[in-house]
N, C-alpha and C positions, 0 to 999 in steps of 0.2 A: 898696295901701292898702285896697282893697275887700275882698280876701281876709283881711287881718289883722283888719279890722273884723268880718267874718262869723265868724272864728275866735273872737275875743273875746266876741262875742254868744253863740255856742254854748257856750263855757266858762262864761259867766255863767248861762246857762240850766241847764246841768248842775249847777252848784253850787247854784243856787236850788232846783232840783228836789230835790237831795239834802237840802237844809236842810228842806224841807217833808216829804219822805218819811221820812227817818230820824228816829226819835223822839229826844227830848232825853235828856240823861244825868242827870236828877234822881234823887237817892238819898234815901230816907227810912230812917233807922235806928231800930229799935225795940229797947229793951233788956229785953224780956220773957224772952229765952232765955238770958241771962247768957253770951253768947258773947264771946270776946275778938277784937276786930276789928283790934287794932293789934299784930300779930305781925310783927316785922321781922327777918327773917333774910336773909342775902346771896342764897341760892339762890332764895327766894321772890320777892325783889325783881327779880332778873335774869329769872326766868321770867315775872313779871308784865309786865316791860318788853317781852319778846318777844311776849307775848300781846296787849298793847295795840297794838304795831306791827303784828302780824298781823291784828288786827281792823280797824285803819284801812286797811291795804292791801287787805283783803277787800272793804271797802265801796268802795274805789277801783276794784277790779275790777268791781263791780256798776255803778258809774257809767260806766266805760269801755265795758263791754259794752252798756249802754243807749245810749250815744252812738254806738257802732258800729252798733247794731241799728236806730237811727232811720232808716237808709236804706231799710229794708224798707217800713214804712208810708208813708213819704214818696213812694216810687216807686209804690206800689200805689194811692195816692189822687191821684196827679198829674193824671190825665185828668179826674177828677170835680171837683177843686178848680179847675182851669183853666177848665173849661166853666161851672161855677156861680159862680165868683168871678173874672171876667176881670181885674179891677183888681189882684188879688194875684198875677198870673201872673209878673211879673218877680221878685218877692221869693221866691216858691215855687221858681222855677227856679234862683235863686241858692242857696237852701238845699240843693236837690237836688244841684247841681253841687258845692257845698262838701262835702257828706256823701259824695258819690261820690269826690271827690278824696282825702279823709282817712279813708275807711272802712278801708282796709288798715292804716294806721298806728294807728288807734284799736283795731282788732282785735289787732294786735301788742302794743300797750300792755296791753290786757286780758289777753292770754295771759301776758305777762311778770309783770304784777301778780298773777295767780292763782298762778303758780309761786312768787313771793316770799312770797305769803300762806301757801302750804302749807309752805314751808321755815320761816318764822317760827313758825307754829303747831306744827310738829314740834319745833322747838327749845324752845318753851314747854312742851309736854307731855312730851317725851322719848320718845314712842312714837306709833305711828299708831293712832288710835282709830277707832271706826265712822264718825263724821261726817267724819273725815279721809279714809277710804277712799271715802266718797260724793263728797267734793270732788275726790279724785284721779280718779274716774271722769268728773266734769265736765271736768276739765282735759284728760284724754285725748281726749274727744270734741271739745273746743275745738282741740286740736292737730291732729287728723285733719282737722277742718273748715278749719283754717288752711292746711294743706298743699293741700287741694283748692281753697281760695280763691285761693292763689297760682297754681296751675295755671289756675284760672278767669280770673285777672287777665290771663294771657297768651293765653288762648283764650276770648274772651267769647261766642262763638257756640255753645258746647257747653252746651245746656240741661240735660242730665243732671247736669253738674257743679254748676250753679247750684242745682238741686233737691236734690242730695245735700248740698251745703254748707249750705243753709238747713235741711234736716232734721236734720243733725248739730248745728247750732247750737241748734235747738229742743230736741233731747235734752239738750244741755249746759245750757241754761237750766232745763229741768225738773229735772234732777239737781242743779243749783246751787240751785234753789229748795228742794228737799228738804234739801240740805246746810245752808242757812240756817235752815230750820225745826228741824232736829234739833240744831243747835249751841246 
């Protein structure tokens, strides 16, 4: 029951964070340019559906990567928090254990969502454009880091694997950030 409660709290935190971080979808239409906004063709509607699904899955990827990546700052700050705030020791250790337990699954979800995002956007566009190539680079780095992370899961004492895993994920995040900016 305690694990379920911690899981639900973390999901609520992630959705709350995404609500604050992701800007609203308010649209303002100005008719100064005499453009026709209501063109309804079957192909455009289908492509628009894939694009909307792809964008939603892309933001889901960002959220899943953020949730999986929370383990890094939590573990790095554990000693400082426990020494400076001893009353929060139990809560902090519970969060750290929870993130350690589900880190692998959150990473796999992020990787799967990123692949589905790429497929949906490819179906929407019909070709691989420059921002798609940038996103593909981020997915490749995530895949390699995931393979190393799986090996690291079995051999936790190999520090070079941990460093390589973290470095590859940092590159994937950087490339993913460039992908978001260029899209």
